[in-house]
C-alpha positions as CSV (number, residue, x, y, z in Angstrom):
1,M,-25.7,7.4,-98.2
2,S,-27.1,4.0,-98.6
3,K,-25.1,1.1,-97.1
4,S,-25.9,-1.1,-100.1
5,S,-24.6,1.4,-102.7
6,L,-21.0,0.2,-102.1
7,R,-22.0,-3.4,-102.7
8,S,-22.8,-2.9,-106.3
9,F,-21.0,-0.9,-109.0
10,P,-22.3,-0.1,-112.5
11,G,-21.7,-3.0,-114.9
12,D,-20.9,-5.4,-112.1
13,R,-21.9,-9.0,-112.7
14,P,-23.5,-10.8,-109.7
15,E,-20.9,-13.5,-109.8
16,S,-18.0,-11.0,-109.6
17,R,-19.6,-9.4,-106.5
18,S,-19.8,-12.8,-104.9
19,D,-16.2,-13.6,-105.8
20,F,-15.1,-10.3,-104.3
21,R,-17.1,-10.9,-101.1
22,A,-15.7,-14.4,-100.7
23,A,-12.1,-13.1,-101.2
24,F,-12.7,-10.2,-99.0
25,D,-14.0,-12.4,-96.2
26,R,-11.2,-14.9,-96.6
27,S,-8.5,-12.3,-95.9
28,P,-6.7,-13.1,-92.6
29,V,-6.3,-9.4,-91.9
30,A,-9.1,-7.4,-90.5
31,T,-10.1,-5.2,-93.4
32,F,-12.5,-2.2,-93.3
33,L,-13.8,0.3,-95.9
34,F,-14.7,3.7,-94.4
35,D,-16.5,6.6,-96.0
36,D,-14.0,9.4,-96.4
37,A,-16.5,12.1,-95.5
38,T,-18.4,10.5,-92.6
39,R,-15.7,8.0,-91.4
40,A,-18.5,5.5,-91.2
41,C,-17.7,1.8,-91.8
42,L,-19.1,0.7,-95.2
43,E,-17.8,-2.8,-95.2
44,A,-15.9,-5.2,-92.9
45,N,-14.6,-8.7,-93.4
46,K,-14.8,-11.8,-91.1
47,A,-11.4,-11.1,-89.6
48,A,-12.6,-7.6,-88.6
49,E,-15.6,-9.3,-86.8
50,L,-13.2,-11.7,-85.0
51,L,-10.8,-8.9,-83.9
52,T,-13.5,-6.5,-82.7
53,A,-16.1,-9.0,-81.5
54,F,-18.7,-6.9,-83.3
55,S,-20.9,-8.5,-85.9
56,R,-20.6,-7.1,-89.4
57,A,-24.0,-5.3,-89.0
58,E,-22.8,-3.7,-85.8
59,L,-19.5,-2.6,-87.5
60,L,-21.4,-0.9,-90.4
61,D,-22.9,1.5,-87.9
62,R,-19.5,2.6,-86.4
63,R,-17.0,5.3,-87.3
64,I,-13.3,4.5,-87.2
65,E,-12.8,6.5,-83.9
66,D,-15.6,4.4,-82.3
67,L,-13.3,1.3,-82.6
68,H,-10.5,2.9,-80.5
69,T,-10.4,3.6,-76.8
70,R,-11.7,7.0,-75.7
71,E,-8.3,8.5,-74.9
72,H,-7.0,7.6,-78.4
73,R,-9.9,8.9,-80.5
74,D,-8.4,12.4,-81.2
75,R,-5.2,10.7,-82.5
76,T,-7.3,8.3,-84.5
77,L,-9.0,11.2,-86.3
78,K,-5.6,12.8,-87.0
79,Y,-4.3,9.6,-88.5
80,F,-7.5,9.1,-90.5
81,Q,-6.8,12.5,-92.1
82,R,-3.3,11.2,-93.1
83,F,-4.8,8.2,-94.8
84,R,-6.4,10.6,-97.2
85,H,-3.1,12.1,-98.3
86,E,-0.4,9.5,-97.6
87,P,-1.0,6.2,-99.3
88,G,0.0,3.3,-97.1
89,F,0.4,5.5,-93.9
90,T,0.7,3.2,-90.9
91,Y,0.3,3.7,-87.2
92,D,0.8,1.3,-84.3
93,D,0.5,3.3,-81.2
94,L,-3.2,3.1,-80.6
95,K,-5.5,0.6,-78.9
96,L,-8.6,-0.9,-80.3
97,E,-11.5,-1.5,-77.9
98,T,-13.5,-4.7,-78.6
99,K,-17.2,-5.2,-78.0
100,D,-16.4,-7.2,-74.9
101,G,-14.2,-4.5,-73.4
102,R,-10.8,-6.0,-74.2
103,V,-8.2,-3.5,-75.3
104,V,-6.0,-4.7,-78.2
105,P,-2.8,-2.9,-79.4
106,V,-3.1,-2.7,-83.2
107,E,-1.2,-1.7,-86.3
108,V,-3.4,0.2,-88.7
109,R,-2.6,0.8,-92.4
110,G,-4.9,2.9,-94.6
111,M,-5.1,4.3,-98.1
112,N,-7.5,6.5,-100.0
113,L,-9.5,4.8,-102.8
114,G,-11.8,6.6,-105.2
115,F,-14.8,5.3,-107.0
116,D,-16.4,7.8,-109.3
117,E,-17.1,10.9,-107.1
118,R,-17.0,8.8,-103.9
119,K,-13.9,8.5,-101.8
120,I,-13.3,5.5,-99.6
121,I,-10.6,4.7,-97.1
122,L,-9.3,1.1,-97.1
123,V,-8.0,0.2,-93.7
124,Y,-6.1,-2.9,-92.6
125,V,-6.0,-3.6,-88.8
126,C,-3.5,-6.1,-87.3
127,D,-3.5,-7.3,-83.7
128,I,0.1,-6.7,-82.5
129,T,-0.4,-8.1,-79.0
130,E,2.2,-10.9,-79.5
131,E,4.7,-8.4,-81.0
132,R,4.3,-6.2,-77.9
133,L,4.8,-9.2,-75.6
134,L,7.9,-10.2,-77.5
135,Q,9.2,-6.6,-77.4
136,C,8.7,-6.6,-73.6
137,E,10.5,-9.9,-73.2
138,V,13.4,-8.7,-75.3
139,L,13.7,-5.5,-73.3
140,F,13.5,-7.5,-70.1
141,Q,16.2,-9.9,-71.3
142,N,18.3,-6.9,-72.4
143,H,17.9,-5.4,-69.0
144,K,19.0,-8.6,-67.3
145,L,22.1,-8.9,-69.6
146,T,23.0,-5.2,-68.9
147,T,22.7,-5.9,-65.1
148,L,24.8,-9.0,-65.3
149,N,27.4,-7.1,-67.3
150,A,27.5,-4.3,-64.7
151,L,27.7,-6.9,-61.9
152,S,30.5,-8.8,-63.7
153,S,32.4,-5.6,-64.3
154,A,32.0,-4.6,-60.6
155,I,33.3,-8.0,-59.5
156,R,36.2,-7.8,-61.9
157,N,37.1,-4.3,-60.7
158,S,36.8,-5.3,-57.0
159,M,39.1,-8.3,-57.6
160,E,41.7,-6.1,-59.2
161,L,41.4,-3.6,-56.4
162,H,41.8,-6.4,-53.9
163,Q,45.0,-7.6,-55.7
164,I,46.4,-4.1,-55.8
165,L,45.6,-3.5,-52.1
166,S,47.0,-6.9,-51.1
167,G,50.2,-6.2,-53.1
168,S,50.6,-2.8,-51.5
169,L,50.0,-4.2,-48.1
170,R,52.7,-6.8,-48.6
171,V,55.2,-4.1,-49.8
172,I,54.4,-2.0,-46.7
173,M,54.7,-5.0,-44.4
174,E,58.1,-6.0,-45.9
175,A,59.4,-2.4,-45.7
176,S,58.5,-2.1,-42.1
177,G,60.0,-5.5,-41.3
178,S,56.7,-7.1,-40.4
179,V,55.7,-10.4,-41.8
C-alpha cells in the first residue's frame, strides 16, 4: 500500500487537500490515521509529533502498538480490534512511549472509517498526565481527611470515656467516704 494513496482521493481538488491538511495539522489533539489491516500509521498531525517526539515521517513507519510501552502492546492490539466494531471506543489505561523514552499516560479514542474498499481507523490520543496528577492529589487529600476524621473521632471517644471514668470514680469515692 502506497503511503501517498491516502493523501489523494478521486475527484479531489488540490486546494481542498491543502485545506484538509491545514485543518488536520491545526488540531490540538494528537490525531492519527491507521490502516485497518496492517495497523500502520498512514497520517499523523503536528500534535501527534509533539506528543510522541517522532517526526511525521517516523510516525508513518510505525504501527499503533509500536507507540505503546512493551508491556501494554497486547492490550493495545485488543483495543485496536474494538475500534473496528465500537465507534468511539475509548481507553485510558495504557502508556505511550515517546521517542526520547518518556512514558506518558494517554486516553485513546478510535473509530472505523471506510473509503471505498479501504478501512481506516481514526485515532485521537490525549495526554492525561495532569489528570492523573490531579487524581493522585485528590486521593491524597481524601486520605488526609479520612485520617483526620478518624483521629477526631478517636479523640472525641477518648474524652467521653475520660468523663465517664472520672464520673464513675467520683461516685465510687463518695460511696466509700473518700474525697
